[in-house]
N, CA, C and O atoms as a Tinker XYZ file with bonds, in Angstrom:
   344  protein
     1  N     67.954000   44.674000   -5.211000    73     2
     2  CA    65.957000   45.914000   -5.355000    64     1     3
     3  C     65.980000   45.506000   -3.495000    63     2     4     5
     4  O     65.838000   46.519000   -2.809000    81     3
     5  N     66.105000   44.454000   -2.853000    73     3     6
     6  CA    65.277000   44.391000   -1.813000    64     5     7
     7  C     66.788000   45.051000   -0.497000    63     6     8     9
     8  O     66.511000   45.560000    0.589000    81     7
     9  N     67.867000   44.898000   -0.873000    73     7    10
    10  CA    69.249000   44.918000   -0.417000    64     9    11
    11  C     68.694000   46.927000   -0.025000    63    10    12    13
    12  O     68.469000   47.308000    1.124000    81    11
    13  N     68.625000   47.574000   -0.886000    73    11    14
    14  CA    68.561000   48.822000   -1.656000    64    13    15
    15  C     67.608000   49.507000   -0.022000    63    14    16    17
    16  O     67.799000   50.060000    1.061000    81    15
    17  N     66.400000   48.862000   -1.042000    73    15    18
    18  CA    65.581000   49.300000    0.120000    64    17    19
    19  C     65.732000   48.990000    1.856000    63    18    20    21
    20  O     65.678000   49.911000    2.671000    81    19
    21  N     65.878000   47.904000    2.152000    73    19    22
    22  CA    66.550000   47.605000    3.309000    64    21    23
    23  C     67.404000   49.024000    4.454000    63    22    24    25
    24  O     67.339000   49.424000    5.616000    81    23
    25  N     68.108000   49.317000    3.239000    73    23    26
    26  CA    69.230000   50.163000    3.092000    64    25    27
    27  C     67.958000   51.743000    3.206000    63    26    28    29
    28  O     68.611000   52.737000    3.524000    81    27
    29  N     67.084000   51.934000    3.098000    73    27    30
    30  CA    66.438000   53.013000    2.913000    64    29    31
    31  C     65.544000   53.199000    4.482000    63    30    32    33
    32  O     65.358000   54.309000    4.980000    81    31
    33  N     65.015000   51.799000    5.167000    73    31    34
    34  CA    64.189000   51.870000    5.719000    64    33    35
    35  C     65.385000   51.934000    6.985000    63    34    36    37
    36  O     64.967000   52.301000    8.083000    81    35
    37  N     66.388000   51.699000    6.900000    73    35    38
    38  CA    67.715000   51.659000    8.198000    64    37    39
    39  C     68.325000   52.826000    7.647000    63    38    40    41
    40  O     69.513000   52.583000    7.433000    81    39
    41  N     67.903000   54.390000    7.219000    73    39    42
    42  CA    68.564000   55.453000    6.801000    64    41    43
    43  C     70.542000   55.063000    6.258000    63    42    44    45
    44  O     71.422000   55.921000    6.319000    81    43
    45  N     70.767000   53.614000    5.786000    73    43    46
    46  CA    71.960000   53.698000    5.277000    64    45    47
    47  C     72.546000   54.265000    3.912000    63    46    48    49
    48  O     72.495000   53.702000    2.818000    81    47
    49  N     72.963000   55.169000    4.128000    73    47    50
    50  CA    73.315000   56.579000    3.035000    64    49    51
    51  C     74.798000   56.046000    2.175000    63    50    52    53
    52  O     75.219000   56.431000    1.085000    81    51
    53  N     75.490000   54.820000    3.313000    73    51    54
    54  CA    76.612000   54.626000    2.816000    64    53    55
    55  C     76.148000   53.623000    1.925000    63    54    56    57
    56  O     76.248000   54.022000    0.765000    81    55
    57  N     75.575000   52.226000    2.032000    73    55    58
    58  CA    75.596000   51.451000    1.528000    64    57    59
    59  C     74.420000   51.853000   -0.141000    63    58    60    61
    60  O     74.571000   51.392000   -1.273000    81    59
    61  N     73.549000   52.650000    0.262000    73    59    62
    62  CA    73.581000   53.418000   -0.943000    64    61    63
    63  C     73.467000   53.588000   -2.137000    63    62    64    65
    64  O     72.986000   53.058000   -3.139000    81    63
    65  N     74.379000   55.014000   -1.605000    73    63    66
    66  CA    76.130000   54.780000   -2.577000    64    65    67
    67  C     76.768000   54.622000   -2.928000    63    66    68    69
    68  O     77.420000   55.448000   -3.566000    81    67
    69  N     77.077000   53.362000   -2.765000    73    67    70
    70  CA    78.403000   52.268000   -2.677000    64    69    71
    71  C     77.380000   51.498000   -3.830000    63    70    72    73
    72  O     77.900000   50.831000   -4.724000    81    71
    73  N     75.764000   51.655000   -3.731000    73    71    74
    74  CA    75.037000   50.556000   -4.769000    64    73    75
    75  C     73.900000   51.658000   -6.247000    63    74    76    77
    76  O     72.912000   51.479000   -6.959000    81    75
    77  N     75.258000   53.090000   -5.864000    73    75    78
    78  CA    74.208000   53.891000   -6.905000    64    77    79
    79  C     75.720000   54.289000   -8.018000    63    78    80    81
    80  O     76.834000   54.786000   -7.859000    81    79
    81  N     75.110000   53.857000   -8.868000    73    79    82
    82  CA    75.702000   54.160000  -10.790000    64    81    83
    83  C     76.136000   55.543000  -10.233000    63    82    84    85
    84  O     75.617000   56.429000   -9.555000    81    83
    85  N     77.587000   55.264000  -10.966000    73    83    86
    86  CA    78.688000   56.251000  -10.719000    64    85    87
    87  C     77.859000   57.934000  -11.513000    63    86    88    89
    88  O     78.169000   59.106000  -11.298000    81    87
    89  N     76.981000   57.469000  -12.251000    73    87    90
    90  CA    76.870000   58.254000  -13.460000    64    89    91
    91  C     75.422000   59.006000  -12.463000    63    90    92    93
    92  O     75.282000   60.224000  -12.347000    81    91
    93  N     74.873000   58.408000  -12.100000    73    91    94
    94  CA    74.100000   59.060000  -11.501000    64    93    95
    95  C     73.381000   59.313000  -10.291000    63    94    96    97
    96  O     72.236000   59.689000  -10.041000    81    95
    97  N     75.001000   58.803000   -9.197000    73    95    98
    98  CA    74.561000   59.209000   -8.107000    64    97    99
    99  C     74.711000   60.693000   -7.489000    63    98   100   101
   100  O     75.289000   61.655000   -7.996000    81    99
   101  N     74.017000   60.613000   -6.225000    73    99   102
   102  CA    73.352000   62.029000   -5.473000    64   101   103
   103  C     74.841000   62.270000   -5.051000    63   102   104   105
   104  O     75.696000   61.448000   -5.378000    81   103
   105  N     75.158000   63.383000   -4.330000    73   103   106
   106  CA    76.752000   63.841000   -3.767000    64   105   107
   107  C     75.511000   62.740000   -2.147000    63   106   108   109
   108  O     75.795000   61.649000   -1.652000    81   107
   109  N     74.285000   63.627000   -1.820000    73   107   110
   110  CA    73.648000   63.724000   -0.776000    64   109   111
   111  C     72.265000   62.538000   -0.943000    63   110   112   113
   112  O     71.550000   62.424000   -1.939000    81   111
   113  N     72.196000   61.967000   -0.018000    73   111   114
   114  CA    71.122000   61.482000    0.237000    64   113   115
   115  C     70.034000   61.939000    0.636000    63   114   116   117
   116  O     69.832000   61.120000    1.532000    81   115
   117  N     69.133000   62.643000    0.672000    73   115   118
   118  CA    68.072000   62.734000    1.759000    64   117   119
   119  C     67.322000   61.534000    2.309000    63   118   120   121
   120  O     67.352000   60.474000    1.685000    81   119
   121  N     66.630000   61.652000    3.484000    73   119   122
   122  CA    65.568000   60.626000    3.875000    64   121   123
   123  C     64.495000   61.004000    3.745000    63   122   124   125
   124  O     64.287000   62.183000    4.033000    81   123
   125  N     63.103000   59.961000    3.143000    73   123   126
   126  CA    61.862000   61.210000    3.824000    64   125   127
   127  C     61.502000   60.298000    5.193000    63   126   128   129
   128  O     61.728000   59.209000    5.722000    81   127
   129  N     60.734000   61.632000    5.375000    73   127   130
   130  CA    60.173000   60.591000    6.952000    64   129   131
   131  C     58.925000   60.254000    6.252000    63   130   132   133
   132  O     58.042000   60.741000    5.545000    81   131
   133  N     59.431000   58.838000    6.990000    73   131   134
   134  CA    57.807000   57.678000    6.848000    64   133   135
   135  C     58.713000   56.368000    6.729000    63   134   136   137
   136  O     59.778000   56.128000    6.160000    81   135
   137  N     57.838000   55.631000    7.506000    73   135   138
   138  CA    57.753000   54.523000    8.101000    64   137   139
   139  C     57.464000   53.362000    7.471000    63   138   140   141
   140  O     56.268000   53.075000    7.530000    81   139
   141  N     58.217000   52.522000    6.831000    73   139   142
   142  CA    58.314000   52.066000    5.606000    64   141   143
   143  C     57.868000   50.346000    6.148000    63   142   144   145
   144  O     58.373000   49.747000    7.098000    81   143
   145  N     56.989000   49.935000    5.389000    73   143   146
   146  CA    56.049000   48.486000    5.610000    64   145   147
   147  C     56.806000   47.844000    5.100000    63   146   148   149
   148  O     57.791000   47.505000    5.755000    81   147
   149  N     56.709000   47.541000    4.143000    73   147   150
   150  CA    56.907000   46.847000    2.909000    64   149   151
   151  C     57.387000   46.702000    1.755000    63   150   152   153
   152  O     57.221000   47.756000    1.140000    81   151
   153  N     58.125000   45.603000    0.863000    73   151   154
   154  CA    58.098000   46.125000   -0.203000    64   153   155
   155  C     57.522000   44.647000   -1.006000    63   154   156   157
   156  O     57.515000   43.472000   -0.637000    81   155
   157  N     56.990000   45.429000   -2.452000    73   155   158
   158  CA    56.436000   44.460000   -3.229000    64   157   159
   159  C     56.791000   44.070000   -4.385000    63   158   160   161
   160  O     56.023000   44.667000   -5.139000    81   159
   161  N     57.823000   43.121000   -5.315000    73   159   162
   162  CA    58.558000   43.596000   -6.169000    64   161   163
   163  C     57.656000   42.873000   -6.924000    63   162   164   165
   164  O     57.296000   41.769000   -6.515000    81   163
   165  N     57.062000   43.502000   -8.383000    73   163   166
   166  CA    55.757000   43.518000   -8.989000    64   165   167
   167  C     56.381000   42.567000  -10.848000    63   166   168   169
   168  O     55.610000   42.024000  -11.640000    81   167
   169  N     58.298000   42.714000  -11.039000    73   167   170
   170  CA    58.377000   42.668000  -12.055000    64   169   171
   171  C     59.715000   42.785000  -12.423000    63   170   172   173
   172  O     60.396000   43.783000  -12.191000    81   171
   173  N     60.222000   41.475000  -13.166000    73   171   174
   174  CA    61.785000   41.729000  -13.679000    64   173   175
   175  C     61.865000   41.611000  -14.962000    63   174   176   177
   176  O     61.215000   40.805000  -15.628000    81   175
   177  N     63.160000   42.900000  -15.647000    73   175   178
   178  CA    63.564000   42.184000  -16.783000    64   177   179
   179  C     64.874000   42.160000  -16.634000    63   178   180   181
   180  O     65.412000   42.839000  -15.759000    81   179
   181  N     65.711000   41.213000  -17.642000    73   179   182
   182  CA    67.517000   41.626000  -17.232000    64   181   183
   183  C     67.315000   40.952000  -15.943000    63   182   184   185
   184  O     66.548000   40.329000  -15.208000    81   183
   185  N     68.659000   41.543000  -16.154000    73   183   186
   186  CA    69.244000   40.990000  -14.165000    64   185   187
   187  C     70.108000   39.674000  -13.663000    63   186   188   189
   188  O     70.584000   39.484000  -12.544000    81   187
   189  N     70.182000   38.617000  -15.110000    73   187   190
   190  CA    70.815000   37.082000  -15.088000    64   189   191
   191  C     71.995000   37.410000  -14.924000    63   190   192   193
   192  O     72.195000   38.623000  -14.997000    81   191
   193  N     72.966000   36.697000  -14.703000    73   191   194
   194  CA    74.700000   36.635000  -14.816000    64   193   195
   195  C     75.197000   37.259000  -16.278000    63   194   196   197
   196  O     76.125000   37.868000  -16.810000    81   195
   197  N     73.304000   36.386000  -16.652000    73   195   198
   198  CA    74.009000   36.872000  -18.710000    64   197   199
   199  C     73.613000   38.348000  -18.888000    63   198   200   201
   200  O     73.734000   38.462000  -20.108000    81   199
   201  N     73.318000   39.238000  -18.549000    73   199   202
   202  CA    72.615000   40.662000  -18.822000    64   201   203
   203  C     73.950000   41.113000  -18.009000    63   202   204   205
   204  O     74.677000   40.676000  -17.116000    81   203
   205  N     73.806000   42.531000  -19.062000    73   203   206
   206  CA    74.309000   43.898000  -18.395000    64   205   207
   207  C     73.632000   44.496000  -17.446000    63   206   208   209
   208  O     74.142000   44.644000  -16.336000    81   207
   209  N     71.811000   45.133000  -17.857000    73   207   210
   210  CA    71.402000   45.813000  -18.096000    64   209   211
   211  C     69.956000   44.685000  -17.292000    63   210   212   213
   212  O     70.002000   43.457000  -17.367000    81   211
   213  N     68.825000   45.433000  -16.597000    73   211   214
   214  CA    68.102000   45.115000  -16.102000    64   213   215
   215  C     67.091000   46.439000  -15.233000    63   214   216   217
   216  O     67.544000   47.521000  -14.858000    81   215
   217  N     65.864000   46.032000  -15.099000    73   215   218
   218  CA    64.989000   46.977000  -14.766000    64   217   219
   219  C     64.338000   45.763000  -13.457000    63   218   220   221
   220  O     64.523000   44.546000  -13.443000    81   219
   221  N     63.195000   46.996000  -11.986000    73   219   222
   222  CA    63.075000   45.599000  -11.454000    64   221   223
   223  C     61.712000   47.376000  -11.453000    63   222   224   225
   224  O     61.927000   48.587000  -11.470000    81   223
   225  N     60.473000   46.543000  -11.425000    73   223   226
   226  CA    59.296000   47.208000  -10.492000    64   225   227
   227  C     58.734000   46.491000   -9.763000    63   226   228   229
   228  O     58.783000   45.261000   -9.786000    81   227
   229  N     57.860000   47.470000   -8.693000    73   227   230
   230  CA    57.700000   47.668000   -7.256000    64   229   231
   231  C     57.201000   48.464000   -6.421000    63   230   232   233
   232  O     57.425000   49.647000   -6.679000    81   231
   233  N     56.493000   48.223000   -5.343000    73   231   234
   234  CA    55.168000   48.819000   -4.748000    64   233   235
   235  C     56.170000   48.873000   -3.174000    63   234   236   237
   236  O     56.222000   47.757000   -2.656000    81   235
   237  N     57.032000   50.111000   -2.288000    73   235   238
   238  CA    57.451000   50.350000   -1.149000    64   237   239
   239  C     56.470000   50.248000   -0.475000    63   238   240   241
   240  O     55.673000   50.315000   -1.411000    81   239
   241  N     55.919000   50.151000    0.287000    73   239   242
   242  CA    54.771000   50.097000    1.208000    64   241   243
   243  C     55.082000   50.842000    2.195000    63   242   244   245
   244  O     55.852000   50.250000    2.952000    81   243
   245  N     54.703000   52.390000    2.692000    73   243   246
   246  CA    55.024000   52.912000    4.083000    64   245   247
   247  C     54.004000   53.170000    4.507000    63   246   248   249
   248  O     53.209000   52.573000    3.781000    81   247
   249  N     53.283000   53.883000    5.509000    73   247   250
   250  CA    51.712000   54.430000    6.654000    64   249   251
   251  C     51.159000   54.329000    5.540000    63   250   252   253
   252  O     50.485000   53.448000    5.005000    81   251
   253  N     51.600000   55.569000    5.166000    73   251   254
   254  CA    50.321000   56.070000    4.681000    64   253   255
   255  C     50.132000   56.299000    2.869000    63   254   256   257
   256  O     49.164000   56.903000    2.408000    81   255
   257  N     51.021000   55.816000    2.164000    73   255   258
   258  CA    51.058000   54.961000    1.491000    64   257   259
   259  C     51.391000   54.426000    0.366000    63   258   260   261
   260  O     50.443000   53.688000    0.095000    81   259
   261  N     52.168000   54.347000   -0.462000    73   259   262
   262  CA    52.800000   53.793000   -2.010000    64   261   263
   263  C     53.303000   54.089000   -2.529000    63   262   264   265
   264  O     52.757000   54.900000   -3.277000    81   263
   265  N     54.846000   53.861000   -2.801000    73   263   266
   266  CA    55.498000   54.748000   -3.916000    64   265   267
   267  C     55.463000   53.320000   -4.748000    63   266   268   269
   268  O     55.412000   52.206000   -4.227000    81   267
   269  N     55.491000   53.539000   -5.804000    73   267   270
   270  CA    55.476000   52.921000   -7.194000    64   269   271
   271  C     56.573000   52.913000   -7.540000    63   270   272   273
   272  O     57.019000   53.890000   -6.937000    81   271
   273  N     57.855000   52.258000   -8.435000    73   271   274
   274  CA    58.345000   52.540000   -9.236000    64   273   275
   275  C     58.817000   51.366000  -10.437000    63   274   276   277
   276  O     58.371000   50.230000  -10.600000    81   275
   277  N     59.704000   51.971000  -11.071000    73   275   278
   278  CA    60.404000   50.888000  -12.208000    64   277   279
   279  C     61.889000   51.505000  -12.429000    63   278   280   281
   280  O     62.197000   52.427000  -13.185000    81   279
   281  N     62.804000   50.680000  -11.489000    73   279   282
   282  CA    63.621000   51.054000  -11.425000    64   281   283
   283  C     65.066000   50.134000  -12.830000    63   282   284   285
   284  O     65.158000   48.922000  -13.024000    81   283
   285  N     65.966000   51.289000  -13.547000    73   283   286
   286  CA    66.833000   50.682000  -13.632000    64   285   287
   287  C     68.542000   50.164000  -13.868000    63   286   288   289
   288  O     69.570000   50.829000  -13.997000    81   287
   289  N     68.312000   48.801000  -13.855000    73   287   290
   290  CA    69.934000   48.732000  -12.680000    64   289   291
   291  C     70.800000   48.117000  -14.325000    63   290   292   293
   292  O     70.308000   47.654000  -15.355000    81   291
   293  N     72.289000   48.400000  -13.912000    73   291   294
   294  CA    73.581000   47.985000  -14.188000    64   293   295
   295  C     74.539000   47.141000  -13.512000    63   294   296   297
   296  O     74.453000   46.661000  -12.381000    81   295
   297  N     75.578000   47.014000  -14.466000    73   295   298
   298  CA    76.628000   46.166000  -13.960000    64   297   299
   299  C     77.696000   46.900000  -13.937000    63   298   300   301
   300  O     78.135000   47.060000  -15.076000    81   299
   301  N     78.230000   47.352000  -13.230000    73   299   302
   302  CA    79.599000   48.250000  -12.920000    64   301   303
   303  C     80.804000   47.406000  -12.164000    63   302   304   305
   304  O     80.772000   46.668000  -11.179000    81   303
   305  N     81.927000   47.839000  -13.071000    73   303   306
   306  CA    82.286000   46.253000  -12.560000    64   305   307
   307  C     82.470000   45.497000  -11.650000    63   306   308   309
   308  O     83.235000   45.257000  -10.716000    81   307
   309  N     81.182000   45.020000  -12.359000    73   307   310
   310  CA    80.571000   43.474000  -12.175000    64   309   311
   311  C     79.841000   43.316000  -10.983000    63   310   312   313
   312  O     79.339000   42.321000  -10.460000    81   311
   313  N     79.890000   44.585000  -10.640000    73   311   314
   314  CA    78.303000   45.024000   -9.768000    64   313   315
   315  C     76.981000   45.634000  -10.114000    63   314   316   317
   316  O     76.892000   46.810000  -10.469000    81   315
   317  N     75.666000   44.603000   -9.978000    73   315   318
   318  CA    74.336000   45.590000  -10.137000    64   317   319
   319  C     74.519000   46.696000   -9.125000    63   318   320   321
   320  O     74.947000   46.776000   -7.974000    81   319
   321  N     73.958000   47.618000  -10.143000    73   319   322
   322  CA    74.185000   48.915000   -8.957000    64   321   323
   323  C     73.158000   49.901000  -10.036000    63   322   324   325
   324  O     73.159000   49.955000  -11.266000    81   323
   325  N     72.362000   50.582000   -9.084000    73   323   326
   326  CA    70.801000   51.369000   -9.449000    64   325   327
   327  C     71.314000   52.768000  -10.284000    63   326   328   329
   328  O     72.015000   53.732000   -9.975000    81   327
   329  N     70.644000   52.385000  -11.400000    73   327   330
   330  CA    70.416000   54.179000  -12.145000    64   329   331
   331  C     69.595000   54.495000  -11.920000    63   330   332   333
   332  O     69.821000   55.176000  -10.920000    81   331
   333  N     68.173000   54.558000  -12.203000    73   331   334
   334  CA    67.255000   55.393000  -12.320000    64   333   335
   335  C     65.894000   54.452000  -12.740000    63   334   336   337
   336  O     65.637000   53.344000  -13.210000    81   335
   337  N     64.993000   56.046000  -12.084000    73   335   338
   338  CA    63.676000   55.369000  -12.379000    64   337   339
   339  C     63.621000   55.874000  -13.302000    63   338   340   341
   340  O     64.054000   56.929000  -13.766000    81   339
   341  N     62.546000   54.394000  -13.898000    73   339   342
   342  CA    61.618000   54.959000  -14.881000    64   341   343
   343  C     60.294000   55.721000  -14.901000    63   342   344
   344  O     59.786000   56.047000  -15.974000    81   343
């Protein structure tokens, strides 16, 4: 999750595509015009070496607000990838 947040900050579309599930990956990533100021992880479920799915609840702070999300992740070809927001 932290690496994906950093990719949004840097507008690194290639990394986001690589870490997005094949089943939900968009053809194009549009970056919001926000200045990101920090990431706060609120909680997680699953996500260990023994799991195939997990969630991350977080607040992504930007200059004029907060984006709250609970994201789902799964393993594809042994790698953790983002699926969708709940």
